[in-house]
C-alpha positions as CSV (number, residue, x, y, z in Angstrom):
1,M,91.5,62.6,89.0
2,R,94.2,61.0,86.9
3,S,93.5,57.7,88.7
4,L,89.8,57.8,88.0
5,I,90.4,58.6,84.3
6,S,93.2,56.0,83.9
7,Q,90.9,53.3,85.5
8,G,88.1,54.3,83.1
9,L,85.8,55.5,85.9
10,A,85.8,59.0,84.6
11,R,86.5,60.9,81.4
12,A,87.3,64.5,80.6
13,D,84.4,66.7,79.4
14,P,84.2,67.6,75.7
15,L,85.8,71.0,76.3
16,G,88.7,69.5,78.3
17,I,88.0,71.8,81.3
18,G,86.6,69.3,83.8
19,I,84.9,66.0,84.2
20,D,82.1,64.7,81.9
21,I,78.9,64.3,84.0
22,A,75.3,63.3,83.6
23,P,72.6,65.9,84.4
24,D,72.3,64.5,87.9
25,L,76.0,65.2,88.5
26,A,77.0,61.5,88.2
27,V,80.5,61.1,86.7
28,L,80.5,59.4,83.3
29,S,82.8,56.5,82.8
30,R,85.1,56.1,79.7
31,D,82.1,54.4,78.0
32,G,79.6,57.2,79.0
33,I,77.9,55.2,81.8
34,P,76.9,57.3,84.8
35,S,78.3,56.2,88.1
36,D,76.0,55.4,91.0
37,R,78.8,56.3,93.5
38,I,81.0,59.0,92.0
39,F,79.7,62.6,91.6
40,A,81.2,65.9,90.7
41,L,80.4,69.4,92.0
42,G,81.6,72.9,91.4
43,P,84.3,73.9,88.9
44,L,84.7,70.3,87.7
45,T,81.3,70.6,86.1
46,R,82.0,73.8,84.1
47,A,81.4,72.3,80.7
48,S,77.8,71.3,81.7
49,F,77.0,74.1,84.1
50,W,79.2,77.0,83.1
51,E,78.3,79.2,86.1
52,C,79.3,76.8,88.8
53,T,82.3,78.5,90.5
54,A,80.3,80.7,92.9
55,V,79.2,79.4,96.3
56,P,75.4,80.0,95.5
57,D,75.7,77.8,92.4
58,I,77.7,75.1,94.2
59,R,75.1,75.2,97.0
60,L,72.4,74.4,94.5
61,Q,74.4,71.5,93.1
62,C,74.9,70.2,96.6
63,R,71.2,70.4,97.4
64,S,70.3,68.6,94.2
65,L,72.9,65.9,94.8
66,A,71.9,65.4,98.5
67,S,68.2,65.0,97.4
68,R,69.2,62.4,94.9
69,I,71.3,60.5,97.4
70,V,68.5,60.5,99.9
71,Q,66.0,59.3,97.3
72,D,68.3,56.5,96.3
73,W,68.8,55.5,99.9
74,I,65.1,55.4,100.6
75,A,64.4,53.4,97.4
76,D,67.1,50.9,98.5
77,A,66.2,50.7,102.2
78,K,64.8,47.5,103.4
79,F,62.1,48.4,105.9
80,P,60.6,45.7,108.1
81,S,56.9,44.8,107.4
82,E,54.4,46.4,109.8
83,P,52.5,43.9,111.9
């Protein structure tokens, strides 16, 4: 975490209890730009999603993030043209 913050790839949330994230769980850089490769789940997201320490809450975050990653992968996939 310290390395991400010192490199400017992440920043502490406004409450100082975790990492600042976008609504889709992307970690925000020092400049507030959401990462397309670094995400946060669970207790690190407390400032945005206060109730995120229980397994059911983390499970929902995981499902949401997995869906986003799959959608991004499909959008970026290069499928061959059909004959």
